[in-house]
Rosetta silent file (secondary structure, phi, psi, omega in degrees, C-alpha in Angstrom):
SEQUENCE: MTAHGPVFERVGDHPPLFFLHIPKTSGSAQNAVIQSIWGEAALVHAESWFNEIRFGRRALIHADAVSGHIAFSDWLASGLNKTYPAATVLRDPWERLVSHLNWMDRFNHGIDPGTRDRLPARHIRVVDALAEVEIDDAKSVARMRDRLTEAGDIQLFDNLQVRMTVPVRLERRHAVSEAHVSEALESLRGFAFVASAREQAAVAAWLASHAGANQVPVPRDTPVNPARSSRVRVDNAQAREALRTWWMHDHDLVQAALPRRAGVVALFSKIVGRPARHG
SCORE:     score description
SCORE:     0.000 S_00000001
   1 L     0.000  134.334  176.713  -67.007  -62.410  -87.354 S_00000001
   2 E  -121.495 -178.879  178.519  -63.524  -60.941  -86.907 S_00000001
   3 L   -60.420  -23.537 -178.815  -60.269  -61.193  -88.830 S_00000001
   4 L   -99.934    5.911 -179.183  -59.568  -64.329  -86.790 S_00000001
   5 E   107.836 -172.577 -177.551  -63.007  -65.871  -87.314 S_00000001
   6 L   -68.553  154.249  178.232  -66.164  -65.991  -85.186 S_00000001
   7 L   -94.081  -52.894  177.225  -66.093  -65.156  -81.482 S_00000001
   8 E  -125.616  147.226  172.468  -69.214  -66.968  -80.308 S_00000001
   9 E  -132.432  150.960 -176.934  -71.406  -69.509  -82.062 S_00000001
  10 L   -70.458  147.590  168.553  -74.778  -70.843  -81.002 S_00000001
  11 L   -76.170  -41.382  177.771  -75.256  -74.171  -79.332 S_00000001
  12 L    99.845    3.395 -178.770  -78.716  -74.228  -80.878 S_00000001
  13 L   -85.451  -23.548 -176.452  -80.662  -75.471  -77.871 S_00000001
  14 L  -137.679  161.659  173.351  -82.283  -72.115  -77.022 S_00000001
  15 L   -59.818  145.684 -177.103  -83.123  -68.833  -78.784 S_00000001
  16 L   -76.511  154.334  178.402  -80.051  -66.563  -78.997 S_00000001
  17 E  -156.330  137.773  165.677  -79.529  -63.511  -76.790 S_00000001
  18 E  -115.687  116.993  175.940  -76.865  -60.890  -76.150 S_00000001
  19 E  -100.462  111.175  178.681  -77.347  -59.136  -72.822 S_00000001
  20 E   -78.013  104.048 -175.885  -75.310  -55.920  -72.758 S_00000001
  21 L   -90.297   95.745  175.410  -74.332  -55.740  -69.100 S_00000001
  22 L   -76.679  126.607 -175.978  -73.577  -52.099  -68.335 S_00000001
  23 L   -53.633  138.517  175.644  -71.646  -52.040  -65.041 S_00000001
  24 L    63.552   38.450  173.858  -73.656  -51.223  -61.924 S_00000001
  25 L  -121.100   23.974 -178.360  -77.092  -51.464  -63.567 S_00000001
  26 L    73.235   18.643 -178.363  -78.160  -54.625  -61.671 S_00000001
  27 H   -61.879  -27.491  178.483  -76.890  -56.796  -64.516 S_00000001
  28 H   -63.362  -33.032  175.834  -75.611  -59.437  -62.106 S_00000001
  29 H   -65.977  -40.511  177.050  -79.218  -60.120  -61.133 S_00000001
  30 H   -66.414  -36.314  177.423  -80.058  -60.599  -64.812 S_00000001
  31 H   -58.786  -40.763  179.298  -77.058  -62.899  -65.197 S_00000001
  32 H   -63.099  -40.131  178.139  -78.496  -65.140  -62.500 S_00000001
  33 H   -66.353  -44.809  179.901  -81.823  -65.261  -64.346 S_00000001
  34 H   -59.781  -44.804  179.032  -80.099  -65.955  -67.675 S_00000001
  35 H   -63.980  -36.454  178.873  -78.090  -68.807  -66.162 S_00000001
  36 H   -64.555  -38.510 -176.166  -81.245  -70.218  -64.603 S_00000001
  37 H   -83.611  -49.832 -173.328  -83.067  -70.223  -67.961 S_00000001
  38 H   -86.623  -16.848  177.349  -80.310  -71.024  -70.484 S_00000001
  39 H    59.525 -131.768 -176.728  -78.288  -73.311  -68.214 S_00000001
  40 H   -69.379  -12.349  177.918  -75.082  -74.608  -69.787 S_00000001
  41 H   -86.721    5.967  179.156  -75.887  -72.720  -72.999 S_00000001
  42 E  -102.444  140.994  174.149  -75.352  -69.402  -71.160 S_00000001
  43 E  -126.144  108.330  176.774  -72.064  -67.520  -71.010 S_00000001
  44 L  -102.952  165.261 -173.637  -71.951  -64.680  -68.477 S_00000001
  45 L    55.129   39.940 -174.352  -69.010  -62.346  -67.842 S_00000001
  46 L   -66.054  -16.675  177.900  -68.289  -62.812  -71.543 S_00000001
  47 H   -61.060  -22.281 -179.555  -65.988  -59.781  -71.550 S_00000001
  48 H   -67.690  -23.132 -177.234  -63.373  -62.093  -70.032 S_00000001
  49 H  -114.817  -20.265 -169.976  -63.174  -64.039  -73.306 S_00000001
  50 H   -54.187  -56.435 -177.724  -64.433  -61.649  -75.971 S_00000001
  51 H   -70.868  -32.878  176.968  -61.163  -59.900  -76.858 S_00000001
  52 H   -58.850  -41.523  179.891  -59.091  -63.034  -76.314 S_00000001
  53 H   -76.015  -41.670 -179.549  -61.127  -64.763  -79.016 S_00000001
  54 H   -54.929  -39.849 -174.791  -61.375  -61.683  -81.256 S_00000001
  55 L   -98.002   17.839  170.697  -57.619  -61.392  -81.441 S_00000001
  56 L    74.658   21.476 -177.329  -57.001  -65.083  -82.016 S_00000001
  57 L   -94.824   -6.493  173.366  -55.616  -65.920  -78.586 S_00000001
  58 L  -158.763  166.226 -175.615  -58.144  -68.658  -77.857 S_00000001
  59 L   -75.933  158.587  179.175  -60.785  -70.753  -79.611 S_00000001
  60 L   -62.438  161.573  179.216  -64.381  -69.639  -80.079 S_00000001
  61 E  -118.600  139.308  176.322  -67.007  -70.459  -77.463 S_00000001
  62 E   -93.732  127.207  179.237  -70.434  -71.950  -78.128 S_00000001
  63 L  -160.551  142.627  175.609  -73.292  -70.255  -76.269 S_00000001
  64 L   -90.089  -32.791  176.439  -76.913  -69.374  -76.975 S_00000001
  65 E  -119.238  125.061 -178.799  -77.049  -66.564  -74.400 S_00000001
  66 E  -121.025  126.170  179.137  -74.064  -64.235  -74.041 S_00000001
  67 E  -129.370  133.683  179.155  -73.897  -61.587  -71.308 S_00000001
  68 E  -175.006  166.819  173.413  -71.014  -59.245  -70.663 S_00000001
  69 L   -78.165   69.003 -177.681  -69.479  -55.806  -70.260 S_00000001
  70 L  -118.446  117.314  179.946  -69.054  -55.583  -74.040 S_00000001
  71 L   -57.996  140.837 -177.596  -69.608  -52.206  -75.699 S_00000001
  72 H   -61.359  -31.329  177.751  -72.295  -52.402  -78.370 S_00000001
  73 H   -61.525  -39.570  177.865  -69.862  -50.864  -80.868 S_00000001
  74 H   -69.893  -36.470  177.909  -67.528  -53.847  -80.378 S_00000001
  75 H   -63.550  -43.388  177.161  -70.457  -56.242  -80.676 S_00000001
  76 H   -62.553  -44.146 -178.145  -71.440  -54.627  -83.984 S_00000001
  77 H   -62.378  -29.206  179.963  -67.850  -54.735  -85.240 S_00000001
  78 H   -78.634  -14.553 -177.798  -67.719  -58.468  -84.525 S_00000001
  79 L    80.936    1.506 -176.416  -70.850  -59.063  -86.629 S_00000001
  80 H   -70.614  -17.803  178.111  -72.487  -60.967  -83.777 S_00000001
  81 H   -62.279  -20.666  179.593  -75.505  -58.655  -83.834 S_00000001
  82 H   -75.045  -18.723 -177.883  -76.672  -60.598  -86.906 S_00000001
  83 L  -108.555  -38.534 -173.929  -77.012  -63.748  -84.807 S_00000001
  84 L  -112.832  111.429  173.484  -77.756  -62.580  -81.276 S_00000001
  85 L   -64.882  145.975 -173.438  -80.549  -60.028  -80.617 S_00000001
  86 E   -99.756  148.976  172.669  -79.549  -57.539  -77.936 S_00000001
  87 E  -141.731  154.909  176.533  -81.188  -56.598  -74.647 S_00000001
  88 E  -157.604  170.057  177.886  -80.058  -54.352  -71.817 S_00000001
  89 E  -125.696  135.711  177.725  -81.080  -52.650  -68.595 S_00000001
  90 E  -109.715  154.135 -177.461  -80.621  -48.945  -67.828 S_00000001
  91 L  -131.688  156.069  172.775  -80.372  -47.360  -64.387 S_00000001
  92 L   -48.529  122.692 -170.296  -80.830  -43.934  -62.849 S_00000001
  93 H   -60.268  -41.286 -179.967  -77.534  -42.300  -63.920 S_00000001
  94 H   -69.112  -41.297  176.983  -76.559  -40.735  -60.599 S_00000001
  95 H   -60.539  -41.239  179.075  -77.373  -43.919  -58.687 S_00000001
  96 H   -63.488  -44.499 -178.903  -75.286  -45.900  -61.176 S_00000001
  97 H   -64.231  -42.912  177.396  -72.347  -43.514  -60.868 S_00000001
  98 H   -58.551  -46.021  179.914  -72.472  -43.586  -57.054 S_00000001
  99 H   -61.468  -39.897 -178.363  -72.481  -47.383  -57.113 S_00000001
 100 H   -71.046  -40.381  176.534  -69.528  -47.477  -59.511 S_00000001
 101 H   -60.945  -44.727  179.127  -67.503  -44.956  -57.489 S_00000001
 102 H   -66.959  -33.354  178.272  -68.088  -46.974  -54.324 S_00000001
 103 H   -63.693  -43.419  178.140  -67.215  -50.179  -56.156 S_00000001
 104 H   -73.141  -32.371 -177.977  -63.813  -48.771  -57.128 S_00000001
 105 H   -70.800  -14.156 -179.536  -63.329  -47.143  -53.709 S_00000001
 106 H   -58.523  -30.445 -178.802  -63.545  -50.552  -52.024 S_00000001
 107 H   -66.480  -20.199  178.155  -59.855  -51.047  -52.778 S_00000001
 108 H   -84.580   -0.143 -177.792  -59.085  -48.114  -50.461 S_00000001
 109 H  -124.257   21.910  175.897  -60.730  -49.942  -47.566 S_00000001
 110 L    75.448   11.724  179.479  -58.916  -53.266  -47.757 S_00000001
 111 L   -90.106  129.575  174.028  -61.712  -54.986  -49.666 S_00000001
 112 L    60.187   50.575 -177.048  -60.682  -57.427  -52.402 S_00000001
 113 H   -63.447  -30.179  179.582  -56.914  -56.697  -52.316 S_00000001
 114 H   -61.929  -39.135  178.163  -56.127  -59.555  -54.694 S_00000001
 115 H   -68.750  -38.595 -179.860  -58.145  -57.932  -57.467 S_00000001
 116 H   -56.772  -38.946 -177.926  -56.496  -54.556  -56.848 S_00000001
 117 L   -65.126  -20.633 -178.162  -53.108  -56.056  -57.585 S_00000001
 118 L  -100.020    0.737 -177.886  -54.327  -57.096  -61.045 S_00000001
 119 L   -68.538  145.583  172.814  -55.873  -53.758  -62.028 S_00000001
 120 L   -67.738  161.501 -174.774  -54.457  -51.906  -65.048 S_00000001
 121 H   -57.687  -38.240 -177.596  -52.546  -48.700  -64.312 S_00000001
 122 H   -65.893  -30.494  177.704  -55.422  -46.456  -65.415 S_00000001
 123 H   -77.918  -34.039  174.849  -57.736  -48.087  -62.867 S_00000001
 124 H   -60.920  -39.311  178.539  -55.130  -47.784  -60.121 S_00000001
 125 H   -63.305  -36.399  176.762  -55.029  -44.042  -60.848 S_00000001
 126 H   -64.869  -46.358  179.511  -58.808  -43.917  -60.358 S_00000001
 127 H   -60.099  -43.609  179.670  -58.529  -45.751  -57.038 S_00000001
 128 H   -64.823  -38.834  178.541  -55.763  -43.406  -55.881 S_00000001
 129 H   -64.415  -39.102  178.277  -57.791  -40.339  -56.870 S_00000001
 130 H   -67.290  -33.471  179.622  -60.751  -41.625  -54.852 S_00000001
 131 H   -64.461  -31.125 -174.037  -58.482  -42.204  -51.848 S_00000001
 132 H   -92.365  -16.760 -172.924  -57.456  -38.543  -51.843 S_00000001
 133 L   -76.562  142.935  169.184  -60.812  -36.860  -52.480 S_00000001
 134 L   -93.240  100.192 -165.835  -62.870  -35.181  -49.740 S_00000001
 135 L   -66.802  -20.700  178.671  -66.191  -36.462  -50.998 S_00000001
 136 L   -94.255    4.555  179.654  -68.297  -33.865  -49.139 S_00000001
 137 L  -109.628  111.183 -175.804  -66.233  -30.968  -50.502 S_00000001
 138 H   -57.461  -38.241 -179.168  -67.436  -29.874  -53.948 S_00000001
 139 H   -67.489  -39.064  178.295  -64.075  -28.288  -54.800 S_00000001
 140 H   -65.854  -41.694  177.933  -62.186  -31.448  -53.887 S_00000001
 141 H   -63.825  -41.306  178.776  -64.558  -33.565  -55.982 S_00000001
 142 H   -63.448  -37.629  177.553  -64.160  -31.154  -58.905 S_00000001
 143 H   -64.822  -40.381  176.753  -60.371  -31.435  -58.632 S_00000001
 144 H   -61.998  -45.571  178.293  -60.641  -35.223  -58.770 S_00000001
 145 H   -56.673  -48.108 -178.083  -62.907  -34.959  -61.812 S_00000001
 146 H   -66.876  -38.341  179.853  -60.476  -32.625  -63.583 S_00000001
 147 H   -62.193  -46.034 -179.704  -57.460  -34.734  -62.644 S_00000001
 148 H   -70.490  -34.038  178.100  -58.975  -37.895  -64.113 S_00000001
 149 H   -65.178  -46.495 -179.406  -60.232  -36.023  -67.169 S_00000001
 150 H   -63.802  -32.469  179.748  -56.805  -34.571  -67.920 S_00000001
 151 H   -81.714   -7.328 -177.815  -55.210  -38.008  -67.516 S_00000001
 152 L    75.118   26.268 -176.096  -57.749  -39.551  -69.891 S_00000001
 153 L  -108.014   36.697 -175.302  -59.014  -41.872  -67.160 S_00000001
 154 L   -97.946   -1.804 -171.148  -62.724  -41.048  -67.390 S_00000001
 155 L   -57.877  -36.557 -177.961  -63.877  -44.099  -69.334 S_00000001
 156 L   -66.109  -31.847 -167.979  -65.252  -45.919  -66.282 S_00000001
 157 L  -114.813  -25.361 -171.692  -67.452  -43.052  -65.141 S_00000001
 158 L   -72.992   95.053  174.185  -68.173  -40.639  -67.991 S_00000001
 159 L    47.034   56.583 -170.348  -71.804  -41.282  -69.025 S_00000001
 160 H   -64.006  -28.937 -178.973  -71.118  -44.997  -69.248 S_00000001
 161 H   -69.764  -36.325  172.352  -74.617  -45.946  -70.414 S_00000001
 162 H   -69.736  -47.168 -176.311  -74.232  -43.752  -73.494 S_00000001
 163 H   -56.021  -38.067 -175.650  -70.622  -44.836  -73.972 S_00000001
 164 L   -86.543   -7.585 -178.297  -71.530  -48.519  -74.028 S_00000001
 165 L  -115.154   -5.411  176.258  -74.505  -48.211  -76.394 S_00000001
 166 L   -67.110  150.435 -176.295  -73.224  -45.885  -79.146 S_00000001
 167 L   -77.907  -19.069  179.530  -72.659  -47.715  -82.467 S_00000001
 168 L  -117.135  129.139 -173.398  -69.116  -46.385  -83.011 S_00000001
 169 L   -58.984  134.998  173.771  -66.507  -46.971  -80.322 S_00000001
 170 L   -95.798  127.969  178.689  -65.458  -43.979  -78.210 S_00000001
 171 L   -66.104  157.873 -174.209  -61.791  -43.919  -77.335 S_00000001
 172 L   -54.479  -39.467 -177.169  -60.844  -43.911  -73.656 S_00000001
 173 L   -85.746   -6.558 -174.777  -59.884  -40.227  -73.652 S_00000001
 174 L   -86.168  115.737 -179.679  -62.883  -39.148  -75.721 S_00000001
 175 L   -74.164  147.249  175.363  -65.605  -37.569  -73.555 S_00000001
 176 L   -70.168  139.982  179.573  -69.261  -38.312  -74.256 S_00000001
 177 L  -122.142  173.042  179.566  -71.126  -35.395  -75.858 S_00000001
 178 H   -59.241  -36.335 -179.186  -74.755  -34.469  -76.442 S_00000001
 179 H   -62.077  -30.171 -178.478  -74.536  -35.780  -80.022 S_00000001
 180 H   -70.321  -22.544  179.655  -73.725  -39.253  -78.720 S_00000001
 181 H   -62.788  -45.786  179.169  -77.069  -39.427  -76.896 S_00000001
 182 H   -62.751  -38.879  179.405  -78.986  -39.524  -80.183 S_00000001
 183 H   -65.656  -42.220  179.220  -76.626  -42.178  -81.531 S_00000001
 184 H   -65.949  -40.706  179.346  -77.063  -44.325  -78.429 S_00000001
 185 H   -62.922  -39.133  177.786  -80.836  -43.930  -78.542 S_00000001
 186 H   -63.693  -39.764  175.366  -80.856  -45.060  -82.167 S_00000001
 187 H   -59.309  -47.510 -176.115  -78.883  -48.156  -81.152 S_00000001
 188 H   -64.246  -28.599  177.569  -81.356  -48.952  -78.382 S_00000001
 189 H   -63.685  -22.779  178.229  -84.271  -48.714  -80.801 S_00000001
 190 L   -90.877   -2.556  179.249  -82.815  -51.768  -82.512 S_00000001
 191 L   -75.318  151.390  176.017  -82.596  -53.797  -79.296 S_00000001
 192 L   -70.281  -29.724 -176.942  -85.068  -56.587  -78.660 S_00000001
 193 E  -158.887  135.606  174.619  -85.643  -55.298  -75.135 S_00000001
 194 E  -138.137  131.323 -178.963  -84.647  -52.315  -72.984 S_00000001
 195 E  -146.220  169.663  177.104  -85.921  -51.795  -69.449 S_00000001
 196 E   -80.909  147.579  175.818  -85.255  -50.004  -66.194 S_00000001
 197 L   -60.939  -19.142  179.072  -83.172  -51.647  -63.485 S_00000001
 198 L   -81.359   -7.624 -176.925  -86.213  -51.124  -61.261 S_00000001
 199 L  -102.785   51.953 -174.589  -88.301  -53.456  -63.457 S_00000001
 200 H   -59.655  -41.606 -178.596  -86.664  -56.700  -62.350 S_00000001
 201 H   -65.671  -39.949  179.089  -89.820  -58.797  -62.606 S_00000001
 202 H   -65.867  -39.046  178.921  -90.562  -57.518  -66.121 S_00000001
 203 H   -64.536  -46.795  179.386  -87.004  -58.255  -67.236 S_00000001
 204 H   -61.143  -40.001  179.390  -87.141  -61.800  -65.855 S_00000001
 205 H   -65.400  -40.253  179.054  -90.524  -62.357  -67.521 S_00000001
 206 H   -66.624  -44.051  179.091  -89.228  -61.142  -70.877 S_00000001
 207 H   -58.297  -43.534  178.929  -86.112  -63.314  -70.664 S_00000001
 208 H   -64.313  -43.051  179.469  -88.257  -66.362  -69.893 S_00000001
 209 H   -64.487  -43.263  179.992  -90.659  -65.561  -72.737 S_00000001
 210 H   -60.542  -38.106 -178.150  -87.814  -64.972  -75.192 S_00000001
 211 H   -84.793   -7.951 -177.341  -86.282  -68.334  -74.292 S_00000001
 212 L    73.627   26.260 -178.933  -89.619  -70.151  -74.353 S_00000001
 213 L   -76.109  148.422 -179.235  -89.238  -71.139  -70.711 S_00000001
 214 L   -79.951  -25.929 -178.307  -92.236  -72.541  -68.860 S_00000001
 215 L  -125.497  149.645  177.765  -91.435  -70.765  -65.602 S_00000001
 216 L   -98.537  118.096  177.743  -90.213  -67.267  -64.782 S_00000001
 217 L   -62.138  148.817  177.141  -87.268  -67.263  -62.341 S_00000001
 218 L   -84.922  121.415 -179.896  -87.634  -65.021  -59.306 S_00000001
 219 L   -62.231  152.345  176.631  -85.041  -62.193  -59.488 S_00000001
 220 L   -61.181  142.792  175.780  -82.614  -61.808  -56.581 S_00000001
 221 L  -110.306   10.420  176.444  -83.780  -59.396  -53.885 S_00000001
 222 L  -126.367  151.902 -179.913  -80.323  -58.962  -52.341 S_00000001
 223 L   -59.878  137.848  178.869  -77.211  -57.301  -53.803 S_00000001
 224 L   -78.923  -33.845 -178.605  -75.000  -59.691  -55.773 S_00000001
 225 L  -120.645   73.898 -174.728  -71.843  -57.663  -55.078 S_00000001
 226 L   -75.908  -16.982 -175.868  -72.306  -56.240  -51.549 S_00000001
 227 L   -78.429   98.250 -179.224  -68.587  -55.759  -50.817 S_00000001
 228 L  -158.238  168.291  173.239  -68.017  -52.096  -51.547 S_00000001
 229 L   -74.536  164.003  174.018  -67.357  -48.742  -49.944 S_00000001
 230 L  -128.348   22.905 -173.553  -70.293  -46.559  -48.896 S_00000001
 231 L   -69.575  -36.598  178.620  -68.406  -43.258  -48.828 S_00000001
 232 L   -90.622  128.283 -176.481  -70.245  -41.748  -51.804 S_00000001
 233 L  -114.563  147.322  178.206  -73.953  -41.255  -51.067 S_00000001
 234 L   -62.059  -31.563 -177.738  -76.853  -40.710  -53.442 S_00000001
 235 L   -87.120   10.764  178.216  -78.014  -37.787  -51.268 S_00000001
 236 L   -81.936   91.426 -175.421  -74.644  -35.993  -51.548 S_00000001
 237 H   -65.290  -33.548 -179.170  -75.836  -32.945  -53.494 S_00000001
 238 H   -66.140  -47.199  178.608  -72.380  -31.343  -53.629 S_00000001
 239 H   -65.675  -39.321  179.925  -70.750  -34.371  -55.242 S_00000001
 240 H   -57.991  -45.108 -178.869  -73.733  -34.821  -57.542 S_00000001
 241 H   -71.243  -40.826 -179.494  -73.373  -31.295  -58.901 S_00000001
 242 H   -64.129  -28.806 -178.058  -69.570  -31.441  -59.148 S_00000001
 243 L  -103.258   16.664 -176.245  -69.829  -34.654  -61.175 S_00000001
 244 H   -52.507  -40.699 -177.036  -72.763  -33.535  -63.320 S_00000001
 245 H   -64.560  -16.605 -179.963  -70.763  -33.822  -66.551 S_00000001
 246 H   -88.822   -8.953 -179.658  -70.267  -37.535  -65.809 S_00000001
 247 L  -133.186   -8.357 -172.221  -73.979  -38.367  -65.670 S_00000001
 248 H   -66.937  -35.204  179.242  -75.953  -35.652  -67.498 S_00000001
 249 H   -75.572  -33.777  171.684  -75.862  -37.329  -70.931 S_00000001
 250 H   -60.413  -39.648  178.616  -76.819  -40.662  -69.387 S_00000001
 251 H   -59.019  -45.820  179.770  -79.756  -38.835  -67.827 S_00000001
 252 H   -63.310  -39.217  179.666  -80.918  -37.637  -71.238 S_00000001
 253 H   -65.269  -47.694 -178.092  -80.574  -41.141  -72.677 S_00000001
 254 H   -63.743  -40.811  178.721  -82.502  -42.829  -69.882 S_00000001
 255 H   -63.014  -37.452 -179.494  -85.259  -40.213  -70.024 S_00000001
 256 H   -76.644  -37.791 -176.637  -85.620  -40.714  -73.779 S_00000001
 257 H   -80.119  -33.811 -177.817  -85.383  -44.511  -73.729 S_00000001
 258 L  -131.414   70.912 -171.682  -87.541  -45.068  -70.631 S_00000001
 259 L   -67.344  -23.489 -178.680  -89.748  -41.982  -70.342 S_00000001
 260 L  -164.315  160.070 -177.709  -92.218  -43.497  -67.879 S_00000001
 261 H   -61.147  -40.242  179.525  -93.039  -46.761  -66.185 S_00000001
 262 H   -60.022  -34.556  178.840  -96.049  -47.364  -68.407 S_00000001
 263 H   -65.178  -36.419  178.126  -93.751  -47.083  -71.401 S_00000001
 264 H   -65.646  -44.894 -179.800  -91.540  -49.842  -70.025 S_00000001
 265 H   -64.301  -39.047  179.185  -94.527  -52.125  -69.525 S_00000001
 266 H   -63.842  -42.110  179.050  -95.822  -51.308  -73.012 S_00000001
 267 H   -62.345  -46.760  178.784  -92.461  -52.170  -74.569 S_00000001
 268 H   -58.533  -47.028 -176.675  -92.331  -55.438  -72.648 S_00000001
 269 H   -66.408  -38.774  179.991  -95.896  -56.367  -73.606 S_00000001
 270 H   -60.755  -41.889 -175.803  -95.388  -55.500  -77.261 S_00000001
 271 H   -71.268  -40.794 -176.456  -92.389  -57.811  -77.549 S_00000001
 272 H   -88.871    2.732  171.032  -93.925  -60.828  -75.837 S_00000001
 273 L    84.414   22.825  176.143  -97.181  -60.433  -77.725 S_00000001
 274 L  -113.841  149.149  178.201  -99.528  -59.369  -74.962 S_00000001
 275 L   -65.749  140.623  179.242 -101.596  -56.174  -74.939 S_00000001
 276 L   -69.589  142.171  176.520 -100.087  -53.420  -72.834 S_00000001
 277 L  -113.952  128.841  179.498 -101.830  -52.586  -69.586 S_00000001
 278 L  -116.195  146.791  177.429 -101.746  -49.056  -68.259 S_00000001
 279 L   142.855    0.000    0.000 -102.847  -47.884  -64.884 S_00000001
């Protein structure tokens, strides 16, 4: 509930769900599963409507499953957490950051020019900074990091998994700190389900069980958004070290929330009411 009234209301045909889609954590694959299970009662890419409805610029939307790039702090502020239990997927922090950097760098290679024209100024500055960086030069990468930090344009990259799961909103210029890791972990403890991006089958099985579906959809085995740059590589040790401050707190969160594969399976089994199997 907001000052302008509710944002989303249930259709009532399926159990409710909020899937917190953290960018570049394979959430698009989960969206496909959610749409397959919930059908017309599913709303994906909900970030496109969330603020429009919150601020009274359009009417509420009815949906039983809502998925979007919506910070958990905003979800809490809307009061929707009382109706929709939350689930999310976490990813190896450096892999996520590399994917996000390459996703933004696509605009420097003539990919998706129409979208570039609609980007806000702060995102254009990120794209321009990526165009100028020598990605294999640690000093050049550090200069890019400092330039974006000083401009307050770090929101897209700075420990985004912590940033999107803390209970109190972090302003765009506010860097994530070690203290925020504990706050984010406490938020995740209240989620109905949290899993690794590598556990696609377990995530699909939980979604089906939560919805009471008779069949478990098969997760996609190909990238949903393949159009991107490949300039930043996971094996680029120099860039990884230069950008450590942008992923180190995410690393601590992921290690605490998903300490081992057996732990992920145990969490999944506990929720759907089956005994955990280890081995």
